[in-house]
C-alpha positions as CSV (number, residue, x, y, z in Angstrom):
1,M,0.0,0.0,0.0
2,A,2.9,2.3,0.6
3,G,3.8,2.1,-3.1
4,I,0.3,3.0,-4.2
5,V,-0.4,6.1,-2.0
6,R,2.0,8.8,-2.7
7,Q,3.4,10.5,0.4
8,S,3.2,14.3,0.0
9,K,2.2,17.2,2.2
10,F,0.4,18.9,-0.8
11,R,-1.6,15.8,-1.8
12,H,-4.8,17.2,-0.3
13,V,-4.6,20.9,-1.4
14,Y,-8.1,22.3,-1.9
15,C,-9.5,25.5,-3.3
16,K,-11.8,27.7,-1.3
17,P,-13.1,30.8,-3.1
18,V,-13.9,34.0,-1.3
19,K,-17.6,35.0,-1.2
20,H,-18.8,37.5,-3.8
21,E,-19.8,39.9,-1.1
22,S,-16.1,40.3,-0.3
23,C,-14.9,40.6,-3.9
24,I,-14.4,43.4,-6.4
25,S,-17.1,43.7,-9.1
26,D,-18.0,45.7,-12.2
27,V,-14.5,45.6,-13.6
28,R,-14.5,46.5,-17.3
29,I,-11.7,44.2,-18.6
30,T,-10.5,44.6,-22.1
31,E,-12.0,42.7,-25.0
32,I,-9.1,42.6,-27.4
33,T,-8.0,39.3,-28.9
34,W,-4.5,38.8,-27.6
35,D,-2.8,35.9,-25.8
36,S,-2.2,37.5,-22.5
37,L,-3.5,37.2,-18.9
38,F,-4.5,40.9,-18.9
39,C,-4.0,41.1,-15.1
40,A,-1.2,41.3,-12.5
41,V,-1.3,41.3,-8.7
42,N,1.1,41.9,-5.8
43,P,0.4,42.1,-2.0
44,K,-1.0,45.7,-2.3
45,F,-2.6,46.2,-5.7
46,L,-4.5,44.5,-8.5
47,A,-3.9,45.8,-12.1
48,V,-6.5,45.0,-14.8
49,I,-6.3,46.1,-18.4
50,N,-9.5,48.0,-19.2
51,K,-11.4,48.5,-22.4
52,G,-11.5,52.1,-23.7
53,A,-9.8,54.5,-25.9
54,G,-6.1,54.0,-26.1
55,G,-4.5,51.5,-23.7
56,P,-5.8,52.2,-20.1
57,F,-5.5,49.9,-17.1
58,Q,-6.8,50.2,-13.6
59,V,-4.9,49.8,-10.3
60,I,-7.2,48.7,-7.5
61,P,-6.1,48.3,-3.9
62,L,-6.8,44.8,-2.6
63,N,-8.6,46.1,0.4
64,K,-11.3,47.6,-1.8
65,I,-14.6,45.7,-1.9
66,G,-17.6,46.1,-4.0
67,R,-18.4,47.9,-7.3
68,I,-15.9,49.9,-9.3
69,D,-17.5,53.2,-10.4
70,K,-17.3,54.1,-14.1
71,D,-15.4,57.3,-13.2
72,Y,-12.8,55.4,-11.1
73,P,-9.3,56.8,-11.8
74,F,-7.0,54.8,-14.1
75,V,-3.6,54.9,-15.8
76,D,-3.9,56.3,-19.3
77,A,-0.9,54.4,-20.4
78,H,-0.7,54.1,-24.2
79,R,-2.2,55.4,-27.4
80,A,-3.0,51.9,-28.6
81,P,-4.4,48.9,-26.7
82,C,-2.3,47.7,-23.8
83,L,-1.2,44.1,-24.1
84,E,0.4,43.1,-20.8
85,V,1.3,44.5,-17.4
86,A,3.8,43.3,-14.8
87,W,4.6,44.4,-11.2
88,S,8.2,44.9,-10.1
89,P,9.4,42.2,-7.8
90,F,11.3,44.7,-5.6
91,N,8.8,47.5,-5.3
92,D,5.1,47.0,-5.0
93,N,4.4,50.5,-6.3
94,V,6.2,50.1,-9.7
95,I,4.5,48.5,-12.7
96,A,5.5,48.1,-16.3
97,S,3.2,47.9,-19.3
98,C,3.6,47.2,-23.0
99,S,1.4,48.1,-26.0
100,E,0.8,48.0,-29.7
101,D,2.1,51.6,-29.9
102,K,5.7,50.1,-30.0
103,S,6.6,51.3,-26.5
104,A,7.0,49.9,-22.9
105,K,6.4,52.2,-20.0
106,V,7.1,52.1,-16.2
107,W,4.7,53.7,-13.8
108,V,4.9,54.6,-10.1
109,I,1.6,54.2,-8.2
110,P,0.9,56.3,-5.1
111,E,1.0,54.5,-1.8
112,R,-2.7,54.6,-1.2
113,G,-3.7,54.0,-4.9
114,L,-4.8,56.3,-7.6
115,N,-6.9,59.3,-6.6
116,R,-6.8,60.8,-10.1
117,T,-6.1,59.6,-13.7
118,I,-2.4,59.7,-14.5
119,N,-0.8,59.7,-18.0
120,E,2.9,60.6,-17.3
121,P,5.1,57.5,-16.9
122,A,8.2,57.4,-14.8
123,V,10.2,55.9,-17.7
124,E,9.3,55.3,-21.3
125,L,11.2,52.7,-23.2
126,V,11.2,53.1,-27.0
127,G,13.3,50.9,-29.1
128,H,11.1,48.3,-30.8
129,E,9.9,48.8,-34.4
130,K,6.6,47.0,-33.9
131,R,4.3,46.3,-31.1
132,V,5.8,45.0,-27.8
133,N,4.3,41.6,-27.3
134,T,5.4,40.7,-23.8
135,L,7.7,41.7,-21.0
136,A,9.3,40.3,-17.8
137,W,11.3,41.7,-14.9
138,H,14.6,40.3,-13.9
139,P,14.2,38.1,-10.7
140,T,17.4,39.2,-8.9
141,A,18.7,42.4,-10.4
142,Q,17.1,45.7,-9.8
143,N,15.6,47.8,-12.6
144,I,16.3,45.2,-15.4
145,L,13.3,44.6,-17.8
146,L,13.2,42.2,-20.8
147,T,10.8,43.0,-23.7
148,A,9.9,41.1,-26.8
149,G,8.8,43.0,-30.0
150,G,6.8,42.1,-33.0
151,E,9.9,42.5,-35.2
152,N,11.2,39.3,-33.5
153,R,13.8,41.0,-31.3
154,L,14.4,41.0,-27.6
155,L,15.7,44.1,-25.7
156,L,17.1,44.1,-22.2
157,W,16.6,47.4,-20.5
158,N,18.1,49.3,-17.6
159,V,14.9,51.0,-16.4
160,G,16.8,53.3,-14.1
161,T,18.6,55.0,-17.1
162,G,16.2,54.1,-19.9
163,E,18.9,52.5,-22.1
164,A,19.0,49.1,-23.7
165,L,21.8,46.9,-22.3
166,L,21.3,44.0,-24.7
167,E,19.6,43.2,-28.0
168,V,18.9,39.6,-29.0
169,A,18.0,38.8,-32.5
170,G,17.7,35.5,-34.4
171,H,14.1,34.4,-33.8
172,P,12.7,33.8,-37.3
173,D,9.0,34.3,-36.3
174,H,6.7,35.7,-33.7
175,I,7.9,35.3,-30.1
176,F,5.1,33.9,-27.8
177,S,6.6,34.1,-24.3
178,V,9.8,34.8,-22.3
179,A,10.6,33.6,-18.8
180,W,13.7,33.9,-16.5
181,N,15.4,31.0,-14.6
182,Y,15.9,31.0,-10.8
183,D,18.9,33.4,-10.6
184,G,18.3,35.3,-13.8
185,S,21.4,34.1,-15.7
186,Q,19.3,32.6,-18.5
187,F,15.8,33.0,-20.0
188,V,13.7,30.7,-22.2
189,T,11.6,31.8,-25.2
190,T,9.0,30.1,-27.3
191,C,8.5,31.0,-31.0
192,K,6.0,30.3,-33.7
193,D,8.7,28.2,-35.4
194,R,7.9,25.6,-32.7
195,K,11.3,25.9,-31.1
196,I,12.2,26.4,-27.5
197,R,15.4,28.4,-26.9
198,I,17.5,28.9,-23.8
199,I,19.5,32.2,-24.1
200,D,22.3,33.6,-22.0
201,S,21.1,36.9,-20.4
202,H,24.5,38.6,-20.6
203,S,25.7,37.7,-24.1
204,G,22.4,36.9,-25.8
205,D,23.8,33.6,-27.2
206,V,21.4,30.6,-27.7
207,L,22.6,28.0,-25.3
208,K,20.1,25.2,-25.9
209,E,17.2,24.8,-28.3
210,G,14.7,22.1,-29.2
211,L,11.4,21.4,-30.8
212,G,8.2,21.9,-28.9
213,P,4.7,20.8,-29.7
214,D,4.0,20.0,-33.3
215,S,1.5,22.9,-33.7
216,V,2.0,26.5,-34.6
217,K,-0.5,27.6,-32.1
218,P,0.8,29.7,-29.2
219,Q,2.8,27.8,-26.6
220,R,4.3,28.8,-23.2
221,A,7.6,27.8,-21.5
222,I,8.9,28.5,-18.0
223,F,11.9,27.5,-15.9
224,L,11.4,25.4,-12.8
225,K,13.5,26.0,-9.7
226,D,15.9,23.1,-10.4
227,G,16.5,24.2,-14.0
228,R,14.1,22.0,-15.9
229,V,11.7,23.5,-18.4
230,F,7.9,23.1,-18.3
231,T,5.9,23.8,-21.5
232,T,2.3,24.0,-22.5
233,G,1.0,23.9,-26.0
234,S,-1.3,22.1,-28.5
235,S,-1.0,19.4,-31.1
236,K,-2.3,19.6,-34.7
237,R,-5.6,18.2,-33.6
238,S,-6.0,21.0,-31.0
239,E,-5.2,18.6,-28.1
240,R,-3.9,20.7,-25.3
241,M,-0.9,19.2,-23.5
242,W,1.9,19.9,-21.0
243,A,5.4,18.6,-21.0
244,L,8.4,18.5,-18.6
245,R,11.7,18.8,-20.4
246,D,15.4,18.5,-19.6
247,P,17.3,21.6,-20.7
248,D,20.0,19.4,-22.2
249,D,17.4,17.7,-24.4
250,L,14.5,20.0,-25.1
251,S,13.1,18.0,-28.0
252,N,12.3,14.8,-25.9
253,P,10.1,15.5,-22.9
254,I,10.7,13.7,-19.6
255,A,7.0,13.5,-19.0
256,S,3.9,14.8,-20.9
257,D,0.2,14.4,-20.9
258,E,-2.8,15.5,-22.9
259,L,-5.5,17.4,-21.0
260,D,-8.4,18.1,-23.4
261,T,-9.3,19.5,-26.8
262,S,-9.7,23.2,-27.1
263,N,-8.3,26.2,-29.0
264,A,-7.6,28.3,-25.9
265,V,-4.0,28.8,-24.9
266,L,-2.8,27.2,-21.6
267,Y,-0.9,29.3,-19.1
268,P,1.3,27.7,-16.4
269,L,1.3,29.4,-13.0
270,Y,4.2,28.1,-10.9
271,D,5.0,28.3,-7.2
272,E,8.7,27.6,-7.0
273,D,8.7,27.3,-3.1
274,S,6.3,24.4,-3.0
275,G,6.5,22.9,-6.5
276,L,2.8,23.4,-7.2
277,M,1.9,24.1,-10.9
278,Y,-1.5,25.6,-11.9
279,I,-2.6,25.2,-15.5
280,T,-5.5,27.1,-16.9
281,G,-6.5,29.1,-20.0
282,K,-8.6,32.0,-21.0
283,G,-12.2,31.0,-21.7
284,D,-11.9,28.0,-19.4
285,S,-13.9,27.5,-16.3
286,N,-11.5,25.2,-14.5
287,I,-8.0,25.2,-13.0
288,R,-5.9,22.1,-12.8
289,Y,-3.1,21.9,-10.3
290,F,-0.2,19.5,-10.1
291,E,2.8,18.9,-7.9
292,I,6.2,18.7,-9.6
293,N,9.1,16.9,-7.8
294,N,11.9,14.4,-8.6
295,E,9.9,11.3,-8.1
296,A,8.6,9.5,-11.2
297,P,6.3,10.4,-13.0
298,F,7.6,13.8,-11.8
299,V,4.3,15.7,-12.5
300,H,1.6,14.5,-10.1
301,F,-2.0,15.5,-10.6
302,I,-3.7,16.7,-7.4
303,N,-7.2,18.1,-8.3
304,V,-9.2,20.4,-10.5
305,Y,-11.3,23.4,-9.5
306,S,-14.3,24.1,-11.7
307,T,-16.8,26.9,-11.8
308,S,-19.6,27.9,-14.1
309,E,-18.1,31.2,-15.1
310,P,-15.3,31.3,-17.6
311,Q,-12.2,33.4,-16.9
312,R,-11.2,36.4,-18.9
313,G,-8.1,37.3,-16.9
314,L,-5.9,35.7,-14.3
315,A,-3.3,37.0,-11.8
316,F,-1.0,34.9,-9.6
317,M,-0.2,36.3,-6.1
318,P,3.5,36.2,-5.0
319,K,4.2,34.1,-1.8
320,R,4.5,37.3,0.2
321,G,0.8,38.0,-0.1
322,V,-0.7,34.7,1.1
323,N,-2.2,34.2,4.5
324,S,0.2,31.8,6.2
325,N,-1.8,31.8,9.4
326,E,-4.5,29.7,7.6
327,N,-2.1,27.4,5.8
328,E,-2.8,29.2,2.5
329,M,-0.4,28.1,-0.2
330,N,-1.4,30.2,-3.3
331,R,-4.0,32.7,-4.3
332,I,-5.3,33.3,-7.8
333,Y,-7.3,36.4,-8.9
334,K,-9.8,35.4,-11.6
335,V,-11.6,38.1,-13.6
336,T,-14.8,36.7,-15.2
337,T,-16.5,37.9,-18.3
338,K,-19.1,39.6,-16.0
339,G,-16.5,41.8,-14.4
340,I,-16.3,40.0,-11.1
341,V,-12.9,39.4,-9.5
342,D,-13.1,36.0,-7.8
343,V,-10.4,35.3,-5.2
344,L,-9.4,31.6,-5.3
345,Q,-7.4,30.5,-2.2
346,F,-5.7,27.2,-2.1
347,F,-5.1,25.6,1.3
348,V,-3.3,22.7,2.9
349,P,-5.5,21.1,5.5
350,R,-3.9,21.0,8.9
351,K,-5.4,20.4,12.4
352,S,-3.0,22.6,14.2
353,D,-3.5,26.4,14.4
354,L,0.2,27.1,14.8
355,Y,2.5,28.4,12.1
356,Q,3.5,25.5,9.8
357,A,7.1,26.1,9.0
358,D,7.4,23.0,6.8
359,L,4.9,24.5,4.3
360,Y,6.6,27.8,4.0
361,P,10.3,27.7,3.1
362,D,12.0,31.1,2.7
363,T,10.7,32.9,-0.4
364,R,12.0,35.8,-2.5
365,S,12.4,39.0,-0.7
366,T,12.0,42.6,-1.9
367,V,15.7,43.2,-1.6
368,P,17.5,42.8,-4.9
369,A,20.6,40.6,-5.0
370,L,22.3,42.8,-7.7
371,T,22.1,46.3,-9.0
372,A,21.6,47.1,-12.7
373,E,25.3,48.1,-12.9
374,Q,26.5,44.8,-11.4
375,F,24.3,42.8,-13.8
376,A,25.6,44.8,-16.7
377,E,29.1,43.8,-15.6
378,G,28.2,40.2,-16.0
379,Q,27.5,39.2,-12.4
380,N,24.9,36.6,-11.3
381,A,23.6,36.0,-7.8
382,P,20.8,33.9,-6.3
383,P,17.9,35.8,-4.9
384,N,17.7,37.1,-1.4
385,L,15.3,35.2,0.7
386,M,12.9,36.1,3.5
387,A,10.4,34.3,5.7
388,V,6.9,34.2,4.5
389,N,5.7,35.2,8.0
390,P,8.7,36.9,9.7
391,E,6.9,37.4,13.0
392,A,5.7,33.8,13.3
393,A,9.1,32.4,12.1
394,A,11.0,34.4,14.7
395,V,8.9,33.2,17.6
396,K,9.5,29.6,18.6
397,P,6.4,27.5,19.2
398,R,5.5,27.2,22.8
399,I,5.3,23.7,24.2
400,Q,2.4,23.6,26.5
401,I,3.1,21.3,29.5
402,A,0.4,20.6,32.1
403,K,2.2,21.1,35.4
404,K,0.8,19.2,38.4
405,A,1.9,18.9,42.0
406,N,4.4,16.1,42.5
407,I,2.7,14.1,45.2
408,L,5.4,11.5,45.3
409,A,8.0,14.1,46.1
410,S,6.0,15.4,49.1
411,L,5.7,12.0,50.7
412,P,8.2,11.4,53.7
413,V,10.8,8.8,53.3
414,Q,9.7,5.6,55.0
415,A,12.3,4.0,57.3
416,P,12.7,0.2,57.3
417,T,10.7,-1.4,60.1
418,A,10.2,-4.8,61.6
419,V,7.1,-7.0,61.2
420,S,4.2,-5.1,62.8
421,Q,2.7,-6.5,66.0
422,P,-1.0,-6.1,67.0
423,P,-1.4,-3.1,69.3
424,Q,-1.7,-3.9,73.0
425,P,-4.2,-2.0,75.2
426,S,-2.7,0.3,77.8
427,P,-3.0,-0.7,81.5
428,A,-5.2,2.3,82.3
429,R,-7.5,1.6,79.4
430,S,-7.7,-2.1,80.3
431,E,-8.6,-1.2,83.9
432,A,-11.3,1.1,82.8
433,S,-12.7,-1.6,80.5
434,D,-12.8,-4.1,83.3
435,Q,-14.7,-1.7,85.5
436,L,-17.2,-1.1,82.7
437,R,-17.7,-4.8,82.3
438,S,-18.2,-5.4,86.1
439,S,-20.6,-2.5,86.7
440,P,-24.2,-2.9,85.7
441,T,-25.4,-0.3,83.1
442,L,-28.7,0.6,81.6
443,S,-27.6,-0.9,78.2
444,E,-27.4,-4.3,79.8
445,T,-31.1,-4.1,80.6
446,S,-32.2,-2.7,77.3
447,D,-32.9,-4.6,74.1
448,R,-29.3,-4.1,72.8
449,R,-26.3,-6.4,72.9
450,Y,-23.2,-5.2,74.6
451,T,-19.9,-5.9,72.7
452,P,-16.7,-5.2,74.5
453,S,-14.6,-2.6,72.7
454,V,-11.4,-3.8,71.0
455,P,-8.4,-1.4,70.8
456,S,-7.8,-0.3,67.2
457,S,-6.2,2.6,65.4
458,T,-9.6,4.0,64.3
459,P,-12.3,3.1,66.8
460,Q,-15.8,3.1,65.4
461,R,-19.1,3.3,67.4
462,S,-21.3,0.3,67.0
463,P,-24.7,1.1,65.4
464,R,-27.8,1.4,67.5
465,I,-30.0,-1.6,66.7
466,D,-33.7,-1.6,67.7
467,D,-37.1,-1.8,66.3
468,D,-37.3,1.9,65.7
469,M,-34.6,1.8,63.1
470,G,-36.4,-0.9,61.1
471,I,-33.6,-3.4,61.8
472,V,-34.7,-6.8,63.0
473,R,-32.3,-9.1,64.8
474,I,-32.7,-12.8,64.1
475,E,-32.9,-14.6,67.4
476,R,-32.3,-18.3,67.9
477,S,-33.4,-18.4,71.5
478,E,-37.0,-19.0,72.6
479,R,-38.9,-15.9,73.7
480,P,-39.5,-15.9,77.5
481,A,-43.1,-16.4,78.5
482,S,-43.3,-13.9,81.3
483,S,-41.6,-10.7,82.3
484,A,-40.1,-12.2,85.4
485,S,-37.7,-14.3,83.4
486,R,-36.3,-11.4,81.2
487,Q,-33.3,-10.9,83.5
488,S,-32.1,-14.4,82.7
489,V,-32.6,-13.8,79.0
490,V,-30.4,-10.6,79.2
491,S,-27.6,-12.5,80.9
492,S,-27.8,-15.3,78.3
493,R,-27.6,-12.8,75.5
494,Q,-24.3,-11.4,76.9
495,E,-22.8,-14.8,76.8
496,E,-23.7,-15.5,73.2
497,A,-21.2,-15.0,70.4
498,P,-21.5,-11.6,68.7
499,T,-23.3,-11.7,65.3
500,N,-23.7,-9.2,62.6
501,P,-26.2,-6.6,63.9
502,M,-26.8,-4.9,60.5
503,V,-29.4,-7.3,59.1
504,P,-32.2,-5.6,57.1
505,K,-35.8,-6.5,57.3
506,S,-35.7,-8.1,53.9
507,S,-33.3,-10.8,55.1
508,V,-35.7,-12.2,57.7
509,Q,-35.9,-16.0,57.3
510,L,-39.3,-17.3,56.4
511,R,-40.6,-20.1,58.6
512,S,-43.8,-22.1,58.6
513,R,-46.6,-21.3,61.1
514,A,-45.9,-24.6,62.9
515,E,-42.3,-23.8,63.5
516,R,-43.2,-20.3,64.7
517,D,-45.8,-21.5,67.1
518,D,-43.5,-24.2,68.5
519,G,-41.0,-21.7,69.7
520,G,-39.6,-20.0,66.7
521,P,-38.7,-16.2,66.9
522,M,-41.6,-13.8,66.4
523,T,-41.5,-11.2,63.7
524,S,-41.4,-7.5,64.3
525,G,-45.1,-7.1,63.7
526,Q,-45.9,-9.9,66.2
527,R,-43.6,-8.4,68.8
528,R,-45.3,-5.0,68.4
529,A,-48.7,-6.6,68.6
530,A,-47.7,-8.4,71.8
531,A,-46.3,-5.2,73.3
532,E,-49.5,-3.3,72.5
533,L,-51.5,-6.1,74.1
534,E,-49.4,-5.9,77.2
535,R,-49.7,-2.2,77.3
536,I,-53.5,-2.4,77.2
537,K,-53.5,-4.9,80.1
538,R,-51.2,-2.7,82.2
539,D,-53.4,0.4,81.5
540,Q,-56.5,-1.5,82.6
541,A,-54.7,-2.7,85.8
542,R,-53.4,0.8,86.5
543,T,-56.9,2.3,86.0
544,A,-58.3,-0.1,88.6
545,I,-55.6,0.8,91.1
546,D,-56.2,4.6,90.5
547,D,-59.9,4.2,91.1
548,S,-59.3,2.5,94.4
549,A,-56.5,4.8,95.6
550,P,-57.2,8.0,97.7
551,E,-56.9,11.4,96.1
552,C,-53.4,12.9,96.1
553,D,-51.8,16.3,95.5
554,Y,-51.5,17.1,91.8
555,G,-48.6,19.4,92.5
556,G,-46.4,16.4,92.7
557,P,-45.1,14.4,89.9
558,N,-47.4,12.9,87.3
559,V,-48.6,9.4,88.3
560,R,-48.5,8.2,84.7
561,M,-45.0,9.4,84.2
562,S,-43.6,8.3,87.6
563,V,-42.0,4.9,87.9
564,A,-42.4,2.9,91.1
565,I,-39.7,0.5,91.7
566,P,-40.6,-2.0,94.5
567,D,-38.0,-3.8,96.4
568,S,-38.4,-7.2,95.0
569,E,-36.6,-9.6,92.8
570,N,-38.8,-8.6,89.8
571,A,-37.4,-5.0,89.7
572,L,-35.5,-5.4,86.4
573,G,-38.6,-6.9,84.8
574,A,-40.7,-3.9,85.8
575,I,-38.0,-1.5,84.3
576,F,-38.0,-3.5,81.1
577,E,-41.8,-3.3,80.8
578,T,-41.7,0.5,81.4
579,L,-39.1,0.9,78.6
580,E,-41.1,-1.2,76.2
581,K,-44.2,1.0,77.0
582,M,-42.2,4.2,76.2
583,K,-40.8,2.8,73.0
584,A,-44.3,1.8,71.9
585,V,-45.6,5.3,72.5
586,V,-42.7,6.8,70.5
587,R,-43.3,4.4,67.6
588,S,-46.9,5.3,67.4
589,Q,-46.1,9.0,67.3
590,E,-43.4,8.4,64.7
591,R,-45.9,6.5,62.6
592,R,-48.4,9.4,62.7
593,I,-45.7,11.9,61.8
594,R,-44.7,9.8,58.8
595,I,-48.3,9.6,57.6
596,L,-48.7,13.4,57.9
597,E,-45.4,14.0,56.0
598,E,-46.6,11.7,53.1
599,T,-49.9,13.5,53.0
600,I,-48.3,16.9,52.8
601,A,-45.9,15.7,50.1
602,D,-48.7,14.3,48.0
603,A,-50.6,17.6,48.3
604,R,-47.6,19.6,47.3
605,M,-47.0,17.4,44.2
606,A,-50.7,17.7,43.2
607,N,-50.5,21.5,43.5
608,T,-47.3,21.6,41.5
609,W,-48.6,19.6,38.5
610,G,-52.2,21.1,38.8
611,L,-53.8,17.8,39.6
């Protein structure tokens, strides 16, 4: 699978156009029939050749949005139609134009754009005998401009002085295009004689030449960063194609492919920093883009962007003008036949919001590597480079680390100890425990089991277990028949082995009626019923005693609340009966309170839901 899927960071480049609400509209682009892009762009301005008398073109700031008025200022450049415009690579306010009036002119645009129509150029270059077909700025030397005329001659100009440094003749027919190599030491031309020529920029000698496509239709050729030549053209059957060629053997392409059948001229737009190549043509409604590298088949198709509107003009933004914060690789300005300037942005999808340094190697800067005089002396130099986003490149990416408290470092060092022994109770605590065991307490007489406390590191209080908590103790012993024998039952309970007191009501063992009648333990309901029956009997007996007793002073204690403890051996039994009576009264009151709380809760719920 690794051999099928090509590994590349640009394999998923996609196009995202800007909405029309944020674009320029009502641009009156020229309608002349000439093989040119009619547009040029830099990080500040967009230049579009207009239709009108003479050869005007408009310079529009990129931050302008909306319609362009008819009286918008323009550059009244030439007396004949303007054929091509090109921005200086070292000054965003300098632009050159060529025309059918046999001249090329250089213009200086104000910093904030045009506020009036201008017609006075900074420099006028006159030297061609016929129309000036095309022009190109030198990539590394300042104020060096190359122009191609209809008389099949090339002139190399020093724009600063307005003089021609070099004249190149020898093309037998119409020159279609010119393009510089990476350092400006050579340039390549295409001609109507189907030949591709590589010419030395200092001497004008033809270094290499070879046959291009087998059609006389216009073709284009450009240099790649590594020195190879990329060409576009057509066959005799109007099949448009591209080809990648070695400069040492221009006649035999390294790789080529046919795209479609059309009469429109294909224009290659090349990004030398990433190796992306965009191929499109005037009148087309699609843009194909490829990646060119040194891996076979060398030119890799990525995708195609299609729209319903054909393009009339195109402009390719330099790398200094892209938005590197959004991983934008390239930007193309497309002027449609309706006068709308569509902004096509090409992005590389990345999940991170940080600056992606691997996508943006250093690009050409605005500082020239050579002056015009140095170039005239025969010097060559590679271009000066700069970061695409200098601020982001200078700041190192912050590595976010989630800092937490080191709990292990705060723990004390544990010294080696012997095998731990069970803790022994202190003498004072043992003596107090013995006294508690020997002295009779009220808990011994109640319905709770007494469990001696065992010394431990974290002593816990044993839970209170009685009928009021809804916890029923499973008893194995037979219930005593009378209250006189309860004292013996309490003492026998203390001698029994401790059991788990936390036994819920749901875990009561089910027994048959026969087993329960023969001496099995009673349930909690049966015990409560028996206690209520005994309470009724005691009330009846106490009422009979009160009726027969003489009247007494009511200022004393309440008879019902007083407890008479006779001196007899049944004293503990009487105390136990009194406690059972008090517990029964408390349970009845708790039951009534619970019923009232449930009634109030139901009433509130009914009022809440409107029931």
